[in-house]
MMTF fields as JSON, N, C-alpha, C and O atoms, coordinates in Angstrom:
{
  "mmtfVersion": "1.0.0",
  "mmtfProducer": "UNKNOWN",
  "numBonds": 479,
  "numAtoms": 480,
  "numGroups": 120,
  "numChains": 1,
  "numModels": 1,
  "chainsPerModel": [1],
  "groupsPerChain": [120],
  "chainIdList": ["A"],
  "bondAtomList": [4, 2, 8, 6, 12, 10, 16, 14, 20, 18, 24, 22, 28, 26, 32, 30, 36, 34, 40, 38, 44, 42, 48, 46, 52, 50, 56, 54, 60, 58, 64, 62, 68, 66, 72, 70, 76, 74, 80, 78, 84, 82, 88, 86, 92, 90, 96, 94, 100, 98, 104, 102, 108, 106, 112, 110, 116, 114, 120, 118, 124, 122, 128, 126, 132, 130, 136, 134, 140, 138, 144, 142, 148, 146, 152, 150, 156, 154, 160, 158, 164, 162, 168, 166, 172, 170, 176, 174, 180, 178, 184, 182, 188, 186, 192, 190, 196, 194, 200, 198, 204, 202, 208, 206, 212, 210, 216, 214, 220, 218, 224, 222, 228, 226, 232, 230, 236, 234, 240, 238, 244, 242, 248, 246, 252, 250, 256, 254, 260, 258, 264, 262, 268, 266, 272, 270, 276, 274, 280, 278, 284, 282, 288, 286, 292, 290, 296, 294, 300, 298, 304, 302, 308, 306, 312, 310, 316, 314, 320, 318, 324, 322, 328, 326, 332, 330, 336, 334, 340, 338, 344, 342, 348, 346, 352, 350, 356, 354, 360, 358, 364, 362, 368, 366, 372, 370, 376, 374, 380, 378, 384, 382, 388, 386, 392, 390, 396, 394, 400, 398, 404, 402, 408, 406, 412, 410, 416, 414, 420, 418, 424, 422, 428, 426, 432, 430, 436, 434, 440, 438, 444, 442, 448, 446, 452, 450, 456, 454, 460, 458, 464, 462, 468, 466, 472, 470, 476, 474],
  "bondOrderList": [1, 1, 1, 1, 1, 1, 1, 1, 1, 1, 1, 1, 1, 1, 1, 1, 1, 1, 1, 1, 1, 1, 1, 1, 1, 1, 1, 1, 1, 1, 1, 1, 1, 1, 1, 1, 1, 1, 1, 1, 1, 1, 1, 1, 1, 1, 1, 1, 1, 1, 1, 1, 1, 1, 1, 1, 1, 1, 1, 1, 1, 1, 1, 1, 1, 1, 1, 1, 1, 1, 1, 1, 1, 1, 1, 1, 1, 1, 1, 1, 1, 1, 1, 1, 1, 1, 1, 1, 1, 1, 1, 1, 1, 1, 1, 1, 1, 1, 1, 1, 1, 1, 1, 1, 1, 1, 1, 1, 1, 1, 1, 1, 1, 1, 1, 1, 1, 1, 1],
  "groupList": [{"groupName": "MET", "atomNameList": ["N", "CA", "C", "O"], "elementList": ["N", "C", "C", "O"], "formalChargeList": [0, 0, 0, 0], "bondAtomList": [1, 0, 2, 1, 3, 2], "bondOrderList": [1, 1, 2], "singleLetterCode": "M", "chemCompType": "L-PEPTIDE LINKING"}, {"groupName": "PRO", "atomNameList": ["N", "CA", "C", "O"], "elementList": ["N", "C", "C", "O"], "formalChargeList": [0, 0, 0, 0], "bondAtomList": [1, 0, 2, 1, 3, 2], "bondOrderList": [1, 1, 2], "singleLetterCode": "P", "chemCompType": "L-PEPTIDE LINKING"}, {"groupName": "TYR", "atomNameList": ["N", "CA", "C", "O"], "elementList": ["N", "C", "C", "O"], "formalChargeList": [0, 0, 0, 0], "bondAtomList": [1, 0, 2, 1, 3, 2], "bondOrderList": [1, 1, 2], "singleLetterCode": "Y", "chemCompType": "L-PEPTIDE LINKING"}, {"groupName": "ARG", "atomNameList": ["N", "CA", "C", "O"], "elementList": ["N", "C", "C", "O"], "formalChargeList": [0, 0, 0, 0], "bondAtomList": [1, 0, 2, 1, 3, 2], "bondOrderList": [1, 1, 2], "singleLetterCode": "R", "chemCompType": "L-PEPTIDE LINKING"}, {"groupName": "ASP", "atomNameList": ["N", "CA", "C", "O"], "elementList": ["N", "C", "C", "O"], "formalChargeList": [0, 0, 0, 0], "bondAtomList": [1, 0, 2, 1, 3, 2], "bondOrderList": [1, 1, 2], "singleLetterCode": "D", "chemCompType": "L-PEPTIDE LINKING"}, {"groupName": "GLY", "atomNameList": ["N", "CA", "C", "O"], "elementList": ["N", "C", "C", "O"], "formalChargeList": [0, 0, 0, 0], "bondAtomList": [1, 0, 2, 1, 3, 2], "bondOrderList": [1, 1, 2], "singleLetterCode": "G", "chemCompType": "PEPTIDE LINKING"}, {"groupName": "SER", "atomNameList": ["N", "CA", "C", "O"], "elementList": ["N", "C", "C", "O"], "formalChargeList": [0, 0, 0, 0], "bondAtomList": [1, 0, 2, 1, 3, 2], "bondOrderList": [1, 1, 2], "singleLetterCode": "S", "chemCompType": "L-PEPTIDE LINKING"}, {"groupName": "PHE", "atomNameList": ["N", "CA", "C", "O"], "elementList": ["N", "C", "C", "O"], "formalChargeList": [0, 0, 0, 0], "bondAtomList": [1, 0, 2, 1, 3, 2], "bondOrderList": [1, 1, 2], "singleLetterCode": "F", "chemCompType": "L-PEPTIDE LINKING"}, {"groupName": "GLN", "atomNameList": ["N", "CA", "C", "O"], "elementList": ["N", "C", "C", "O"], "formalChargeList": [0, 0, 0, 0], "bondAtomList": [1, 0, 2, 1, 3, 2], "bondOrderList": [1, 1, 2], "singleLetterCode": "Q", "chemCompType": "L-PEPTIDE LINKING"}, {"groupName": "ALA", "atomNameList": ["N", "CA", "C", "O"], "elementList": ["N", "C", "C", "O"], "formalChargeList": [0, 0, 0, 0], "bondAtomList": [1, 0, 2, 1, 3, 2], "bondOrderList": [1, 1, 2], "singleLetterCode": "A", "chemCompType": "L-PEPTIDE LINKING"}, {"groupName": "VAL", "atomNameList": ["N", "CA", "C", "O"], "elementList": ["N", "C", "C", "O"], "formalChargeList": [0, 0, 0, 0], "bondAtomList": [1, 0, 2, 1, 3, 2], "bondOrderList": [1, 1, 2], "singleLetterCode": "V", "chemCompType": "L-PEPTIDE LINKING"}, {"groupName": "GLU", "atomNameList": ["N", "CA", "C", "O"], "elementList": ["N", "C", "C", "O"], "formalChargeList": [0, 0, 0, 0], "bondAtomList": [1, 0, 2, 1, 3, 2], "bondOrderList": [1, 1, 2], "singleLetterCode": "E", "chemCompType": "L-PEPTIDE LINKING"}, {"groupName": "ILE", "atomNameList": ["N", "CA", "C", "O"], "elementList": ["N", "C", "C", "O"], "formalChargeList": [0, 0, 0, 0], "bondAtomList": [1, 0, 2, 1, 3, 2], "bondOrderList": [1, 1, 2], "singleLetterCode": "I", "chemCompType": "L-PEPTIDE LINKING"}, {"groupName": "THR", "atomNameList": ["N", "CA", "C", "O"], "elementList": ["N", "C", "C", "O"], "formalChargeList": [0, 0, 0, 0], "bondAtomList": [1, 0, 2, 1, 3, 2], "bondOrderList": [1, 1, 2], "singleLetterCode": "T", "chemCompType": "L-PEPTIDE LINKING"}, {"groupName": "LEU", "atomNameList": ["N", "CA", "C", "O"], "elementList": ["N", "C", "C", "O"], "formalChargeList": [0, 0, 0, 0], "bondAtomList": [1, 0, 2, 1, 3, 2], "bondOrderList": [1, 1, 2], "singleLetterCode": "L", "chemCompType": "L-PEPTIDE LINKING"}, {"groupName": "HIS", "atomNameList": ["N", "CA", "C", "O"], "elementList": ["N", "C", "C", "O"], "formalChargeList": [0, 0, 0, 0], "bondAtomList": [1, 0, 2, 1, 3, 2], "bondOrderList": [1, 1, 2], "singleLetterCode": "H", "chemCompType": "L-PEPTIDE LINKING"}, {"groupName": "LYS", "atomNameList": ["N", "CA", "C", "O"], "elementList": ["N", "C", "C", "O"], "formalChargeList": [0, 0, 0, 0], "bondAtomList": [1, 0, 2, 1, 3, 2], "bondOrderList": [1, 1, 2], "singleLetterCode": "K", "chemCompType": "L-PEPTIDE LINKING"}, {"groupName": "ASN", "atomNameList": ["N", "CA", "C", "O"], "elementList": ["N", "C", "C", "O"], "formalChargeList": [0, 0, 0, 0], "bondAtomList": [1, 0, 2, 1, 3, 2], "bondOrderList": [1, 1, 2], "singleLetterCode": "N", "chemCompType": "L-PEPTIDE LINKING"}],
  "groupTypeList": [0, 1, 1, 2, 3, 4, 3, 4, 3, 4, 3, 4, 3, 4, 3, 5, 6, 5, 5, 3, 6, 7, 5, 3, 5, 1, 3, 1, 8, 3, 5, 1, 3, 1, 9, 1, 10, 1, 10, 11, 9, 12, 11, 11, 13, 3, 13, 14, 12, 8, 7, 14, 9, 8, 6, 14, 10, 4, 4, 13, 11, 3, 10, 3, 10, 3, 15, 10, 6, 8, 5, 9, 6, 5, 14, 10, 2, 11, 14, 6, 10, 9, 1, 4, 4, 0, 5, 3, 12, 12, 5, 16, 8, 5, 3, 10, 9, 17, 9, 12, 3, 9, 14, 14, 16, 9, 13, 9, 13, 3, 14, 5, 13, 3, 10, 17, 14, 11, 12, 10],
  "groupIdList": [1, 2, 3, 4, 5, 6, 7, 8, 9, 10, 11, 12, 13, 14, 15, 16, 17, 18, 19, 20, 21, 22, 23, 24, 25, 26, 27, 28, 29, 30, 31, 32, 33, 34, 35, 36, 37, 38, 39, 40, 41, 42, 43, 44, 45, 46, 47, 48, 49, 50, 51, 52, 53, 54, 55, 56, 57, 58, 59, 60, 61, 62, 63, 64, 65, 66, 67, 68, 69, 70, 71, 72, 73, 74, 75, 76, 77, 78, 79, 80, 81, 82, 83, 84, 85, 86, 87, 88, 89, 90, 91, 92, 93, 94, 95, 96, 97, 98, 99, 100, 101, 102, 103, 104, 105, 106, 107, 108, 109, 110, 111, 112, 113, 114, 115, 116, 117, 118, 119, 120],
  "secStructList": [7, 7, 2, 2, 2, 2, 2, 2, 2, 2, 2, 2, 2, 2, 2, 7, 1, 6, 6, 7, 7, 6, 6, 7, 1, 7, 7, 7, 7, 7, 7, 7, 7, 7, 7, 7, 7, 7, 2, 2, 2, 2, 2, 2, 2, 2, 2, 2, 2, 2, 2, 2, 2, 2, 2, 2, 7, 1, 7, 4, 4, 4, 7, 3, 3, 3, 3, 3, 3, 3, 3, 6, 6, 3, 3, 3, 3, 3, 3, 3, 7, 7, 4, 4, 4, 2, 2, 2, 2, 2, 7, 4, 4, 4, 2, 2, 2, 2, 2, 2, 2, 2, 2, 2, 2, 2, 2, 2, 2, 2, 2, 6, 1, 7, 3, 3, 3, 3, 3, 7],
  "xCoordList": [40.164, 38.951, 39.359, 40.167, 38.807, 39.164, 38.753, 37.761, 39.505, 39.24, 37.887, 37.308, 37.367, 36.095, 34.933, 33.917, 35.033, 33.943, 33.773, 32.646, 34.883, 34.769, 34.083, 33.248, 34.448, 33.856, 32.348, 31.557, 31.951, 30.537, 29.769, 28.652, 30.365, 29.697, 29.509, 28.446, 30.529, 30.411, 29.352, 28.581, 29.328, 28.342, 26.928, 26.045, 26.709, 25.39, 24.999, 23.838, 25.958, 25.666, 25.277, 24.349, 25.984, 25.685, 24.333, 23.638, 23.984, 22.736, 21.523, 20.413, 21.707, 20.581, 19.899, 20.558, 18.62, 17.859, 17.849, 17.159, 18.591, 18.613, 17.395, 17.103, 16.691, 15.533, 14.239, 13.16, 14.342, 13.137, 12.545, 13.276, 11.246, 10.633, 9.994, 9.759, 9.703, 9.096, 7.859, 7.693, 7.008, 5.73, 5.774, 4.741, 6.923, 6.999, 6.829, 6.974, 6.53, 6.417, 4.981, 4.081, 4.783, 3.426, 2.5, 2.906, 1.256, 0.245, -0.152, -0.172, -0.467, -0.901, -2.239, -3.087, -2.402, -3.64, -4.76, -4.572, -5.892, -7.051, -7.789, -7.871, -8.326, -9.054, -10.428, -10.836, -11.125, -12.479, -13.414, -13.191, -14.431, -15.414, -16.14, -16.376, -16.497, -17.225, -18.592, -19.254, -18.987, -20.281, -21.397, -21.221, -22.527, -23.637, -24.098, -24.118, -24.461, -24.886, -26.344, -27.17, -26.675, -28.074, -28.977, -28.538, -30.217, -31.199, -31.368, -31.602, -31.251, -31.382, -30.304, -30.565, -29.082, -27.983, -28.24, -27.952, -28.777, -29.098, -30.148, -30.03, -31.17, -32.246, -31.773, -32.183, -30.929, -30.436, -29.592, -29.747, -28.707, -27.889, -28.736, -28.495, -29.716, -30.599, -31.387, -31.551, -31.865, -32.61, -31.71, -32.151, -30.468, -29.532, -29.272, -29.284, -29.039, -28.808, -30.024, -29.89, -31.196, -32.42, -32.618, -32.989, -32.379, -32.528, -31.572, -31.97, -30.308, -29.322, -29.689, -29.615, -30.083, -30.417, -31.655, -31.669, -32.685, -33.899, -33.656, -34.357, -32.674, -32.344, -31.649, -31.669, -31.043, -30.26, -31.019, -30.705, -31.997, -32.621, -33.922, -34.48, -34.389, -35.676, -36.833, -37.869, -36.648, -37.705, -37.497, -36.847, -38.049, -37.821, -38.556, -38.2, -39.575, -40.347, -39.545, -39.841, -38.535, -37.786, -36.494, -35.664, -36.316, -35.141, -35.41, -36.396, -34.535, -34.652, -33.329, -32.265, -33.41, -32.243, -32.53, -33.547, -31.617, -31.822, -30.624, -29.482, -30.882, -29.823, -29.536, -30.384, -28.33, -27.993, -27.455, -27.961, -26.427, -25.83, -25.15, -24.958, -24.799, -24.085, -23.069, -23.433, -21.795, -20.767, -19.515, -19.559, -18.39, -17.115, -16.74, -16.054, -17.184, -16.861, -17.847, -17.727, -18.8, -19.763, -21.091, -21.435, -21.826, -23.14, -22.97, -22.153, -23.74, -23.694, -25.087, -26.074, -25.149, -26.404, -26.319, -25.245, -27.462, -27.585, -28.508, -29.596, -28.076, -28.88, -29.218, -28.325, -30.506, -30.914, -31.827, -32.678, -31.626, -32.417, -32.83, -32.428, -33.636, -34.044, -32.812, -31.872, -32.816, -31.65, -31.304, -30.13, -32.308, -32.04, -31.328, -30.613, -31.518, -30.923, -29.589, -28.973, -29.136, -27.895, -26.699, -25.825, -26.669, -25.571, -25.542, -24.47, -26.706, -26.759, -26.205, -25.556, -26.456, -25.97, -24.461, -23.75, -23.979, -22.554, -21.749, -20.715, -22.198, -21.493, -20.303, -19.954, -19.688, -18.514, -17.366, -16.972, -16.843, -15.732, -16.021, -15.103, -17.305, -17.691, -17.6, -17.57, -17.557, -17.359, -18.564, -18.395, -19.764, -20.96, -21.062, -21.357, -20.815, -20.856, -19.807, -20.081, -18.626, -17.585, -17.949, -17.608, -18.639, -19.068, -20.123, -20.105, -21.044, -22.058, -21.377, -21.727, -20.403, -19.684, -18.9, -18.787, -18.361, -17.631, -18.58, -18.229, -19.777, -20.769, -21.181, -21.347, -21.342, -21.693, -20.581, -20.84, -19.347, -18.222, -18.188, -17.922, -18.457, -18.484, -19.612, -19.435, -20.764, -21.904, -21.613, -21.92, -21.026, -20.724, -19.689, -19.787, -18.71, -17.71, -18.361, -18.01, -19.301, -20.031, -20.834, -20.978, -21.36, -22.157, -21.304, -21.818, -20.012, -19.112, -19.142, -18.979, -19.344, -19.357, -18.786, -18.24, -18.915, -18.506, -19.708, -20.638, -19.684, -20.782, -20.196, -19.288, -20.707, -20.363, -21.603, -22.667, -21.477, -22.602, -22.315, -21.297, -23.219, -23.132, -24.241, -25.407, -23.885, -24.865, -25.152, -24.273, -26.4, -26.764, -27.855, -28.289],
  "yCoordList": [-32.834, -32.051, -30.584, -30.075, -29.912, -28.508, -27.655, -27.955, -26.599, -25.782, -25.073, -24.814, -24.751, -24.026, -24.904, -24.367, -26.214, -27.08, -27.009, -27.017, -26.94, -26.8, -25.492, -25.435, -24.459, -23.151, -23.181, -22.651, -23.798, -23.885, -24.724, -24.372, -25.833, -26.685, -25.942, -26.035, -25.205, -24.446, -23.348, -23.104, -22.705, -21.649, -22.228, -21.652, -23.359, -23.984, -24.44, -24.313, -24.972, -25.423, -24.239, -24.342, -23.115, -21.938, -21.335, -20.762, -21.472, -20.893, -21.697, -21.165, -22.918, -23.744, -24.361, -24.956, -24.234, -24.881, -24.047, -24.4, -22.954, -22.147, -21.245, -20.741, -21.042, -20.174, -20.902, -20.312, -22.176, -22.939, -23.507, -23.987, -23.454, -23.901, -25.273, -25.919, -25.744, -27.05, -27.264, -28.31, -26.266, -26.407, -26.03, -26.062, -25.678, -25.271, -23.766, -23.043, -23.312, -21.879, -21.467, -22.304, -20.182, -19.709, -19.914, -19.836, -20.174, -20.345, -18.979, -18.008, -18.885, -17.59, -17.181, -18.021, -15.897, -15.383, -15.5, -15.195, -15.933, -16.005, -14.685, -14.037, -14.299, -13.04, -13.176, -14.268, -12.085, -12.136, -12.899, -12.963, -13.457, -14.166, -13.178, -12.033, -13.632, -12.708, -12.369, -13.204, -11.144, -10.696, -11.378, -11.681, -11.623, -12.228, -11.319, -10.095, -11.951, -11.197, -10.79, -11.62, -9.533, -9.104, -9.823, -10.226, -9.974, -10.653, -9.905, -10.525, -8.586, -7.802, -8.175, -8.227, -8.438, -8.813, -10.182, -10.393, -11.1, -12.432, -12.327, -12.955, -11.531, -11.388, -10.624, -10.944, -9.634, -8.854, -9.71, -9.625, -10.53, -11.379, -12.459, -12.806, -12.987, -13.998, -13.393, -14.027, -12.18, -11.489, -11.214, -11.343, -10.839, -10.583, -11.853, -11.821, -12.963, -14.226, -14.602, -15.017, -14.458, -14.809, -13.91, -14.398, -12.621, -11.696, -12.048, -12.085, -12.306, -12.636, -13.934, -14.02, -14.938, -16.237, -16.129, -16.687, -15.43, -15.295, -14.48, -14.654, -13.599, -12.822, -13.67, -13.324, -14.765, -15.582, -16.772, -17.214, -17.287, -18.552, -18.314, -17.217, -19.399, -19.35, -19.663, -19.0, -20.68, -21.12, -20.454, -21.022, -19.256, -18.496, -19.088, -18.812, -19.897, -20.481, -21.529, -21.795, -22.123, -23.194, -22.719, -23.537, -21.415, -20.87, -20.916, -20.357, -21.579, -21.683, -21.27, -21.773, -20.362, -19.932, -20.26, -19.845, -21.015, -21.462, -21.058, -21.35, -20.392, -20.057, -21.311, -21.775, -21.857, -23.141, -22.958, -23.568, -22.119, -21.981, -20.632, -19.885, -20.36, -19.146, -19.538, -20.033, -19.319, -19.711, -18.886, -17.745, -19.486, -18.785, -18.497, -17.513, -19.349, -19.13, -18.186, -17.934, -17.668, -16.72, -17.371, -18.417, -16.742, -17.237, -18.215, -17.996, -19.289, -20.277, -20.383, -20.575, -20.255, -20.344, -21.468, -21.766, -22.098, -23.084, -22.517, -22.033, -22.577, -22.136, -23.343, -24.072, -23.563, -24.655, -24.09, -23.239, -24.585, -24.167, -25.42, -26.531, -25.229, -26.359, -26.95, -26.223, -28.27, -28.9, -28.285, -28.221, -27.836, -27.218, -25.869, -25.452, -25.197, -23.877, -23.918, -22.873, -25.097, -25.199, -24.633, -23.986, -24.88, -24.361, -22.847, -22.248, -22.224, -20.763, -20.177, -19.131, -20.84, -20.347, -20.562, -19.692, -21.707, -22.001, -21.259, -20.67, -21.277, -20.58, -21.383, -22.42, -20.889, -21.56, -21.48, -20.399, -22.629, -22.766, -22.09, -21.649, -22.011, -21.48, -19.976, -19.45, -19.276, -17.827, -17.089, -16.121, -17.52, -16.846, -17.09, -16.174, -18.335, -18.652, -17.845, -17.354, -17.709, -16.926, -15.444, -14.755, -14.95, -13.551, -13.321, -12.297, -14.275, -14.164, -14.167, -13.382, -15.055, -15.117, -13.835, -13.41, -13.216, -11.951, -10.842, -10.043, -10.797, -9.812, -10.051, -9.109, -11.316, -11.638, -11.259, -10.794, -11.462, -11.103, -9.6, -9.159, -8.814, -7.363, -6.936, -6.063, -7.555, -7.241, -7.64, -6.896, -8.805, -9.287, -8.403, -8.156, -7.928, -7.034, -5.745, -5.225, -5.243, -4.028, -4.283, -3.395, -5.513, -5.858, -6.344, -6.525, -6.554, -6.963, -8.448, -8.841, -9.286, -10.731, -11.408, -10.747, -12.726, -13.517, -14.276, -14.572, -14.591, -15.349, -16.426, -16.16, -17.638, -18.757, -19.204, -19.33, -19.447, -19.882, -21.269, -21.49, -22.202, -23.546, -23.712, -23.459, -24.136, -24.333, -25.833, -26.63, -26.205, -27.628, -27.914, -29.059],
  "zCoordList": [-10.853, -11.025, -11.189, -10.413, -12.187, -12.4, -11.205, -10.541, -10.928, -9.731, -9.771, -8.715, -10.955, -10.993, -10.54, -10.098, -10.629, -10.18, -8.664, -8.167, -7.924, -6.474, -6.114, -5.212, -6.827, -6.559, -6.848, -6.067, -7.968, -8.311, -7.292, -6.912, -6.848, -5.874, -4.558, -3.944, -4.115, -2.872, -3.0, -2.072, -4.141, -4.339, -4.29, -3.654, -4.955, -4.955, -3.554, -3.166, -2.789, -1.433, -0.549, 0.254, -0.695, 0.109, -0.266, 0.573, -1.504, -1.985, -1.528, -1.492, -1.194, -0.766, -1.961, -2.813, -2.037, -3.108, -4.377, -5.334, -4.411, -5.611, -5.736, -6.819, -4.642, -4.681, -4.994, -4.94, -5.32, -5.635, -4.353, -3.487, -4.235, -2.986, -3.102, -2.081, -4.315, -4.535, -3.674, -3.046, -3.656, -2.965, -1.498, -0.829, -0.986, 0.416, 0.523, -0.463, 1.696, 1.907, 2.15, 2.22, 2.275, 2.572, 1.379, 0.219, 1.708, 0.668, 0.139, 0.896, -1.136, -1.66, -1.05, -0.751, -0.876, -0.304, -1.332, -2.51, -0.885, -1.753, -1.7, -0.657, -2.846, -2.931, -2.306, -1.909, -2.224, -1.666, -2.602, -3.811, -2.035, -2.843, -3.739, -3.353, -4.948, -5.825, -5.249, -4.633, -5.462, -4.953, -5.735, -6.916, -5.109, -5.843, -6.976, -6.853, -8.069, -9.249, -9.073, -8.693, -9.34, -9.202, -10.199, -11.276, -9.831, -10.671, -11.996, -13.034, -11.962, -13.19, -14.193, -15.395, -13.705, -14.596, -15.221, -16.399, -14.441, -14.953, -16.05, -17.102, -15.791, -16.775, -18.016, -19.132, -17.831, -18.97, -19.914, -21.133, -19.363, -20.226, -20.898, -22.054, -20.186, -20.784, -21.947, -22.99, -21.763, -22.821, -24.025, -25.167, -23.784, -24.878, -25.682, -26.913, -25.0, -25.697, -26.531, -27.682, -25.955, -26.669, -27.891, -28.959, -27.75, -28.87, -30.002, -31.167, -29.66, -30.692, -31.405, -32.631, -30.633, -31.229, -32.116, -33.214, -31.67, -32.466, -33.73, -34.727, -33.693, -34.884, -35.945, -37.127, -35.536, -36.457, -37.045, -38.15, -36.333, -36.735, -37.5, -37.5, -38.16, -38.861, -37.919, -37.954, -37.077, -36.161, -34.795, -33.917, -34.623, -33.389, -32.189, -31.043, -32.449, -31.351, -30.574, -29.409, -31.21, -30.561, -29.91, -29.513, -29.798, -29.112, -27.612, -27.132, -26.886, -25.428, -24.784, -25.145, -23.842, -23.074, -21.629, -21.072, -21.021, -19.648, -18.8, -19.153, -17.688, -16.725, -15.911, -15.147, -16.08, -15.466, -14.06, -13.118, -13.906, -12.578, -12.431, -13.391, -11.199, -10.852, -9.799, -8.733, -10.092, -9.14, -9.316, -9.776, -8.94, -9.035, -10.474, -10.751, -11.4, -12.808, -13.482, -14.681, -12.757, -13.297, -13.606, -13.056, -14.488, -14.894, -16.044, -16.939, -16.019, -17.088, -17.691, -16.982, -19.019, -19.749, -20.758, -21.281, -21.034, -22.101, -23.163, -22.854, -24.408, -25.53, -26.373, -26.806, -26.611, -27.492, -28.574, -28.315, -29.789, -30.948, -31.702, -31.355, -32.734, -33.565, -34.251, -34.572, -34.477, -35.118, -36.479, -36.844, -37.228, -38.527, -38.392, -39.303, -37.277, -37.068, -36.327, -36.114, -35.934, -35.162, -35.948, -35.372, -37.253, -38.067, -38.131, -38.217, -38.089, -38.109, -36.816, -36.837, -35.696, -34.405, -34.276, -33.774, -34.724, -34.588, -35.653, -35.337, -36.898, -37.967, -38.464, -37.899, -39.527, -40.091, -39.104, -38.667, -38.765, -37.813, -36.471, -35.78, -36.11, -34.811, -34.685, -33.573, -35.804, -35.744, -35.175, -34.433, -35.504, -34.97, -33.466, -32.699, -33.052, -31.62, -30.855, -29.76, -31.419, -30.759, -30.707, -29.745, -31.738, -31.725, -30.647, -29.965, -30.495, -29.432, -28.073, -27.192, -27.906, -26.625, -26.357, -25.207, -27.402, -27.226, -26.763, -25.895, -27.343, -26.904, -25.453, -24.678, -25.101, -23.714, -22.748, -21.638, -23.179, -22.315, -22.061, -20.943, -23.107, -22.942, -22.014, -21.164, -22.183, -21.314, -19.876, -18.945, -19.699, -18.352, -17.672, -16.47, -18.41, -17.837, -17.346, -16.287, -18.117, -17.713, -16.441, -15.6, -16.306, -15.132, -13.958, -12.854, -14.187, -13.123, -12.828, -11.672, -13.828, -13.631, -14.869, -15.752, -14.929, -16.083, -16.599, -15.85, -17.895, -18.5, -19.388, -20.175, -19.267, -20.132, -20.854, -20.25, -22.158, -22.971, -23.518, -24.175, -23.242, -23.79, -24.803, -24.501, -26.004, -27.054, -27.129, -27.457, -26.818, -26.806, -27.801, -27.93]
}
């Protein structure tokens, strides 16, 4: 056996696990719970979604925005429109939907929360 292999084996033995813990050790500290979102922020984002959707569709009467939940992942909204207008909301390759989500993300950052939009 070449002499450098003994040296490498001794070095590895002295080093222990090589610095890897494989799930052992202290648990990471969890951050504080997110603060509750004010009602004004919920209503402001809902109004923004409704305004954007009504600006894009033909049948504005069938635009529905529903606040689904509020949790660790932020606010969740459902947007529903008439089946004929679904393509206008989603856009080619989802570009309009992604643009709406980008606007919501900017608004949510200003309000200090997160927003998820589901188009149903």
